[in-house]
N, C-alpha and C positions, 0 to 999 in steps of 0.2 A: 454707499448711499445709491437713492435713485437718483437721477438729475433734478426729477419735480423739486424731489426733497434738498437737494445741494441750491437750488436758486432760494426754497423759503429760506436754507439757514443763510443763505448771502443776504437776502432782504432783510433779518433778524438783525445781522450783525450788523449794518450798514444802519439800521435805525438806532443801535445804543451806541451813546455817547462815550469815548474812550474812558472819561472815570469810572465808568459802569462797568467797564472789564475791569478794568484796574483794581477794584472793587470786589470781585467775581476773583481775581487772581489772589490777592491779598486775603480772601476767606479760605481759599485752598491750600494757602501757604501755612496761616494760623493752624488748620487742621494736622496739617503736617510737622508743625513744629514741637505742636502739643503730645503726636503721638512721639515724638523724637524724645521730647522732654520726660515722659513715660516713663520709657525705654530708661532712660539715664536714672529716674528713679528707682525705681523696678534693681537694677543693676547693684544697685544702691543699698538696699532693701530698705528704702522710707517709702516704698508702697509695696501693695502684696501681689498684685496680680495686672498684668497688660493684657489688649488687643488691640489691633490698631485699624483704623479708616484707610490706610496708605492706599494709595490704587483705583480707590472710589470715590475721591474728590470732587472731580469734574463732574459726575455725574450728580452728586449729591448736593452740592452748591446750587446746581443747575434748578433739582426740583425746587429747593428752600426758596430761593429769589424767582421762582413760579408761582408759591403759593403766598396765602397768607397767614403770619402767626398768631395768633391768640383769636383766629379767626375761625381758619379751615381747623383739623384733628389731625394727631398724629400721632401713630405706632410704627416707631423706630424698632431697628434692631441693633445690637451690640457695635457693626461696622460702621454704625451713621453720624461718628463723631461731626462731620465736614454740615449736614443740613444743619443739626442743631447748631452750630454755631453762627450761618445762615441766618436761622430763624430768630437768634439773638439771644441762645444763651454764652456762656459767657466762660474764656478759660480758666479765669479762677471756680467758678461754678464746678465745672469737669476735674480741676484736681484737687479739689476740696472730695471729691466722691474718691476720687484715687486714692489720697489717705486716710480714708476713714475717718472725717472729719466728722465730730457732733452738728456741726451747722454746716453738712455737707447738703444743701435745698433739694437734691435727687432721691435721699436716703435715709440722712441723718446717720450715713455710717454703716447701714443695714443692706447695703447691696453692692456686687463687685463697681469695678471702674465701667465705664463705658453702658450704662445702664440710665438711659438719661429721661430726665425726668422735670417738666413745667407744669405748674398750673397756669402760670401769667401766662406762656404759649403754645396752649392746650397740648403740650408732649405728653401722653402718657406713660405711666411708669410701665416697662418691660421688664418681660422675666429672661432669663439665660434658655428658656425653653426656644424649641426651633417653632414658627408657624403657629403657634397657640393665639401668637395677637393678630392675622389674619380675619380669624372669627370675630375676635371683640372688636376688628375696627368695622366690620360690617353692620355688629351690632348699635356701633355709636353712630352709623350712616344711618341707620332705620332709625335711631332715636330723631336725630335731627330731622327728617323727615317728618316724624308725628308728632313732634312740638311745632313746626311749620305749618304742619296741616289743624293742628289744636293747640293753639298759641294761650287759649286760657289753662292748659294744664300747667304750665310754668309758672302758675301763681304759688305763693309759698302762704301756711299758715305763721300764725306769731312763735316766735321764739317760745320754748317752756312747753308746747301743745306735744302730746304724746303724738308723733307724726314726726316720719324720717324727713317729708318736705320742708320742714323748719330748718335743717341744718342741710338741704341740699340745691344750691342754688343754679339755676337751668341759663345756661345760654346758648343762642341759637340764629342762623342765619340761612334764610330760602335755599341760599346758592353755595353753602357750605362743602367743602371737598374732603374727604378724609385719605389718609396718605398712610401706607403700611407697606413696608420693606419686608424684605426677607434674601439670601443671600440661595445660587442656583441652587443647592444642595437642598436644602428646607421646601422645596417645592415637591422632594418625593413623598413630604410628610399629607397623609390623607384630611388634616386639616386644612392646607392651602386648598386642595379642592374644593371640600366643602364650599370654604366660603366665595371661591368661583362661580358655584353653582348657585346660590342666594343671592350675589350679586348680580349675576347676570340676571336669571329670574324676575329679580324686582328691579332693576334697571338703577339700584344705587350708588349714587356718587363715590366710590370709593376708586384711588391710585392705587394702583399697583406697582411696583416697584421692586423687580429681579435684579439684582447686584451679581453677576455672575464675572467672577474669576479665575472658574475654572475648579477651582477645588472647595470640598464639605471637609477641612481639616487636610487630610491626606487622600482623599478618595477625588477621583476625579471627575469630572463631570459626565463621561459618557457612562463612567460604571451608575451613577443615579440617573440619568436622564436618558431613557430609546431616543435613538439616535444623535444625542449627546445636545440637543439646542430645545427647550420648554417652548421655545415658539411654536414650533410646527407643533406641539402636541396639542397646543390651547387654542388654535387658529378658529378653529370653528362652535367656539363660546358663541352664543349670539348678545347682541346689545351690548359689545364689549367693542372699546378703540385700541389697538395692538400699534406699538411700534417697539422696531429691534434697532439699538441705534450703538454706532462706538462710543465708548461711555469712557475713553481717556478722550474726549474729544468734546471740548466744553460750547462750541457753538452748538455744533450738532446736540448735545445732550439738552441744551436749555430750548432749543428748537422742537425737539422730541416735549419735553415738561410741557412746555407752554402750549403745545396743541392738545395732548392729555389732559389736561388741567381744564382747558376750554371746552371739550366734549364731555367732561364731569359737571361742571361748571351750569353748563346750559341744560340737564338735566337729562342727556341722552343715554347715559348708564356708565359702569363704570370702564376705566383704561389699565393697562398693563403696559407699563415701558419696562423693556428685556434690556438692559445696559451690560454689554461684552466690559468689564474692566478688568484690574491687572491688582496682584497681590505682591507688590515686592519685598514684603518682609513675610516671615510665618506667621501661620492662622493667630498661636499668640506667643507670649515669652514661655510657655510651658512645652513648647512645639518647634523642633528644627526639620525645615522644609528641606534642607538639603539629604536628606536619609529619603527622599522621595522622590526627590525632581533634578532634573541634570542641569549640570553648569549653560550650556548651550539652549534650556528652558528660559532658565532665569533671566539669561543676557537676551536674549529676545521679549521676555517682559519690559526688560529694564530700558528697551527702547520705546515702548508706549507708556512709560510711565507719565504720569497726566503733567504732571507739576515740569517737568523738562518740554513736554509739550507746550503745554501755553506759556511759558518761560520765551522758546522760540519765536511763537506764534506773536505776542505781544511787542519781541523787538523786530520781527519781520513784519507789521503793520505798520510799524512806528508809534505803537501807543508806548513805549517805556523805551529807553534806551535804558545801556548798562550799568551808568548810575545811578537813573530812577528805582531800576529795578533793584539792585545795591540795598539803596537806602528804603525802598517798603521793607526787604527782607529785612535790613537791621531793625526797623521798629517793629517789627515782629516779632524777632526774635527778642526783642527788649521787653516788650507786653507780654510774652509769654515767660522770662526768667522772672519778672516781678509778680506775675501770677502767682508762678511754682514756689518763688518766696512767701510771700503772703498762704497759701495754701499748708506750708511746711511748720509754718508758725503756728496754726490754728490744732489748739490740743483736743483734742478727746476727754473729755469728762468722765473721771473715775464713773463707773459703770454702777446702777442702783438695781435693784428688781424694778423697782417703778418705771424709770426708764427704759429696760428692754423691754418689758410687756405694755409698755405704750401704746397706743393706735392697735392693738390687737384684736381688739372689738371697737365698737364707739366710742369714743369718751364723752359725746353728746347725749345720746338714747340708747340707754341698754334695754334689754326684754327682760332685765329681772326688775326694773324701775317698780317698785312696791304701787306705783299709782297705777298699775295696765291690772291690778285687781278691782274687779266692779262687781257693783251687784246686780242680778239677775233682775231684768225688770220685769214687770206683769207686763204680758199682752192678753188681748182677746183670745189669741189662740191656745187652745189646751193639747190640740194634736202632738202625741209623743211619736216624737222624728227618731229616724235613723242616723247614726254616723254620714254617712253619704248625702243624706237629707241636709244637716246640716252645715257641711262643707260648702254644698253648690248654695246655697243660704248666706253661709261669712259671703262668696267670693263675690255672688249677687251685690250684699249690703255695702259690700269696700267698693266693687266695681263703682257703683253709684256714687261712693264720697268721695274718693278719687280717679281722676281721668290719667293720673299717671300708670294706675294700674293698666297693663298688658297681658293676656294670656296665652300660650301657646304650646303646644308641644305637639307629638304623633297621634292623630284622631282626636283631638280636644275638641274642634270646630264642631256646630254641626254638620254643615257640609261646605265644601270648599265649595262646590257647583252650587252656587246659594242660590238660584232664580227657583227653583222649585222649592225651595225653602220658605222662600220669601211669599211664595204663590200659594201656600198652605199643602203644597201636595205631597209632602213627607214633614217628618216630627224632627230630622234631624238626629244625630248622633251623641255628640258632647262627650266623649272619651269612651273608652273598652269597659268601664265603670258606670258610667252616665253622670259623673261629677262634675262635670262642665257641662251640662243637657242646658239648653237655652241663652246661653251667655253670646255666643255669636249673635243669635237672632235678637237680641236685646241691645249689645253694644256694638254691634258693627264687625266687619271684616278690618278693618284698624285696631281693634283692641283684642278679637281672639282669631286665632289662625291656626290651622294646621302647619306644623313644619316639617320638612324631610325626614325622612326615618335613619336619623344621626343624631347620637346623643350628644358627641362634642358641638357641634354643628348648635343643638337647642341650648346648653351650656356657655358657651364659648360668645354667643349672642346676647344672653342675656347680661354676662359680666359689661359688653362694649355696653349695652342698655341702661345698666345700672350706673357704669360708670358718668352717665350724660343724667342723669337724674330720674330716667322711668325706673319703674316698680314692677317688673318682670315674675309672674307667677306663674314658674313653667313646670309641665308633669314629665315625668321620665315613667314612660309606660308602666312598666316592669323594674324593681329592685335590679333583677338576674340582669338586668342589661342598664344597668349604668356604668359599667367597665369601661366603654369608650370615652365616658365623659369623664373620665380618673381624673387623668390629666388634666385637664381644664381645672376640676375641683380641686384638686390636690396642690397645684403649682401656681394655681391663678386666682381664684375666687377665694380662697382662704386665706391668702396672704397679699392681694392690693392695699389694704389699709396698710398692713405694718409696713412692708417693702419702702411705702414712700412714703413713710413717715407721715400718715396722716391726709397726703394731700391729695388721693384720690380712693374711693371707696366703690365697693357695690352690692349697696345692699338687695338682695334676692330672694323669692321663694324658690325652692324647690319643691313639692310636690310628689312622693314616689310610694305608690302602693309596693306594701312588703310582705315576708311573710308566706309559711303553709297553711297546714290543717285547713285544705284546700279539697282535700278526695281527687286525685289525680292531677295535682299541682305539676307533680317529679322536679325534674333536676331545674327547671328554667322557668318557674312560674312558683318555686316556693322557696326562694332564699332568702337568707337574715344576713345580715353581716355588719350591723350597726357600730361593733367596735371599730372598724377600720375609718371609719369618719368621726366617731367622739377620738382619735386618734386625733386629729389635725387640726391645728389652733387655729380660729380665728374664723370658725364655722360653728356654728349654733346645732345640734342634733334634738328634735322633739320626736317623740312618741306617743300620745295618748293611746286610750283603751276606751273609751267611750266617747260618744255623740257631743256631750254637752263639755266635754273638755276638748275633742278635736275644735269647736268652733272657738271657743275662747283661748285657745293659742295659738291657732290660724289668725283669729284676727290681731293675737301680740307681735306675729311674726312677718304679719305685712306691714305692720304700722312705726315696726323697729327700726332700728339704722344699722342690722348686722345681716350677713347673709345666714340662711335658714333653710335646713335640709329637714324637711317635715315630712316624715313617715307614717304613711295610714294603712294599718294593716288591711288587707285585702279580708281577709276573715269577718273580720268586725264591723265593715260597712254593711251590713244588712240585719246584724244578729239583734234579736230581742233584747240581751243584756245590752245596758246601757241605752237604752234610747231615752230619749231627752227630748222637753218642750224647749221651744225656740225662746232663747232669754232676750230678746230685744237685740238691736242693731249698734250697741254699742260693749255689749259683753266681754271682759277679754280677761285671760289668766295670767300672771307673769310667770319667767322662765325659770326656773331651780327650784319649785316650789310643790315640792309629792306633795300626796293625798295621802292620808289615811283611809282606806276604803273598807274595812275591818277594823274595830278595835281588839284585841286580845290583851291577855297578861301571862303563859306561857311562852311563846317563844314570836320572834314577828321571820314575815316571808319580805324581803326584797323585791320587787319585780316590775313590769311593766309590759303594755302588748298584750297578746294574746294570750297572754299567760296568767293577766291577771283572773280570769273571769274562771281558768282552771283550778288557779290556788283559790278560789272561792268555794270551788263544789269540794277540794279537800279540805279544806278548813272545815268546811260545814260538818263532813261526815267524819273526820275526827275530834271534832267536840261531839258530836252525837253518839259516836260510839266510845269515843274514851274520856272525854272532858276534857281536853286539851282546847284550850282559848289561844289561837291563833289571831297577831294582828298582821295584819294586810299593809304593807306601803308600796304603794302604784308610785314610781317617778315621774311619770310624765315628761320627764324633761331628759336628756341626757346627757345633755352637756350645756350649758352647769347642770348636775347632777344635784339636790337638797342633801346633803350630808348633814343638816343638823339636824333633821327630820329624820335619818338614819340612826343617829348617835344618839337620840330621843328615844328611839324604839327599843333598841340594843341594851343600852343601862334599866328599862322599864319590864324586857321581859328577857336576858339575859342570855339568849339562844336565838340562832339568824338563821335561816337558810336565802341564797341569794338566786333567784332562779330566772331563766332567760329560757327563748326562741332556739337561739343559736347554740352554733356547736359550743359544748362545755369547756374544753379547750382554746385558751388565749381567747376567750368570750368575753365579755361585757362585763360578766360578776366579777370575774378575777380581780379587776382592782379593786372594786369595791370589797369585797374577800379581803384581798390582802390589805387594806385599809384599816378596814376593823382589827384585825388583827393584829395593825400595828397600833393602831390609836385607842382602841377600846378594850387591849387584851386581860385587864383586870376586872372587867365585867362582865365579863365570858363566864359561863357555867359547862359549856361543852364545845366544841371542836364548830367551827364556822364552817357550813355544808352549802354545797352548791350543786344545782341540779340544774340541766342543758340538755339539748340536741346531743345524740352521737355525733362522733367525732367523723361526718361523711354529709354525703347530699341526699336531699328527701329523693326516695323514690317514687315510681307511679303508683305501685300496688298498692292499696290503701292500708291492708293488714302491714306493710313493709312500713310504711307514713306512721303510724301509729308507734311502730319498736321506735323509730326515730328520733320522734319530737317528744317531747316531756309533754305529760297524760295526767291526770289527776290521778292515778292512782300512784301513780312515780312520786308526786310531789307529798301523796296522803303519805306510801311508806317512808320518807325522806323526816317528814314533819314526826310520824309513829316512834321513828328510831333519836332522831336529836330528843325527843320528849324525853326517853328513859333515860337523860344523862342527868 
């Protein structure tokens, strides 16, 4: 510590009453003894997992006392027991999670221990994934800033309205700070660096805390971090306040946290406190650190144990004597024992299907609600519009109606350097397919902007914004590049509501151009893969085939209370097929309701997306040449899908083809084909057929692309073969 820092710490220490420091130690000791109690319960096989905060207590209690519970926002990680206790989380609440009790307020028995959650304290549900919370914290800070600048957006419609806002309370403060913490090993994750980029660029009030205990499980810091010190690597980020501190020293840690919080709260930008702590226990009870750490190293850490150091300091400063120290510890031990007894007495009710699935999706407003089925409104404009036109129109309508909607992604703005745009010297871009054209110009830079070229950044920030009550409608430029966002989508977006037992949710819309049939799209602009996302519980997946459905389903996606993956087939954006007139500003379509796009009696085709017009061509040909009447069902929504419509059609025609653009093997149609075979076997007069792409990627050469993807001729052949049964 530099002399000036030492003097600042001494002044801070002198400014606090002895009782304040006693409470500081009590919280540290409470955290340690709660860890010890969990370890005992794990060894008694009364809980099922344990990971401790031991060695981190001084740094974390300092952070908790420097911040404001229920005012600031918190994205902790699994070592953060002490800060949660300092904020007002109770030992009993923490142990209820350890035993997996149904009345565990953090997750209802769904999450491992040490996954802290509290709506009252603004502690947002974390996952076990490392560094994913950093981007969510950035999005939460952005949302707080947005509401401070646009307080009118926090208003809510009446309950019962078909609008997610009726169920999304918003609270914000102009000087709030968002806390996020990670271990030093997690600084190797790209999402950590992406979060630093955005926090720095936007001067966001985010307090990053790196708890550096020298090990990522068994991997030492020098193997994770070049030079062995993250502070040296990040020192040149602009707009940041940086502090490196002995995290086992309570007074020094508190001084560093107070200064960092003040910097953020004043609006100067983000801060990062790098605290050097110790890990006196193994990574978790599933790990034995004696296998990779020497006795000499472990003994050196023991000398830096923050509990022992704080005890000695209190005694040396005359704040507590030995009797007072023992009495404090006795009371803490008694508190932990009583909390443990109550937690163990909590019995998990027998699981029911209803309880298991509760909060997988919104319990308040489902996109399947039949009230979303609204009529087309007559308008003066009779122009037939493309899918691209009506998607743009829907976004414009909804942004005018709902000030919580923000749109961002790669190239979605008209122009980031917008002076020429405002002066009328340039037209603006508005997305590589022009679907967001004009939105930035109308609604401003606070509501439409370009993101970094980083898909996880887009998704993680959107999650954080949606947690706070915004409705991000974000764009992933091509489905082919969605994979960097997969971690945020699978482990965060889909499960936020379920893992927090309904405490937090992140309803947002991800618009994604998808598919081939482009002539030259090749491997990286033609991919499908929707089955990967329909296999993810907690996310709705939609894929319209025409302009009217695209508008109606997008409006439902925006207004509903669930996260939605909205897949837009690129080939259909400006096709003549499927054009429609503008149906008015309230037209919507409920999810999970298929559409019969062609009536038939001889066989059924179940399909969606760009295969719909190709199936129509094949059906028209086979009726013309062979007199076979084919019924075509456009699913429109892939999760949930309309099983009733499928079953009704199959019972009517007794023959069925399931067709999709994605690869045949392990494709979306396999599930539907299997269910038809399982539940409708006695209604079938022939085998369930599937038509899909070859099991490979799409090639650049058009002749190869035509062979790889399902074409009308192949659909015709499948229809003709099945009709012979």
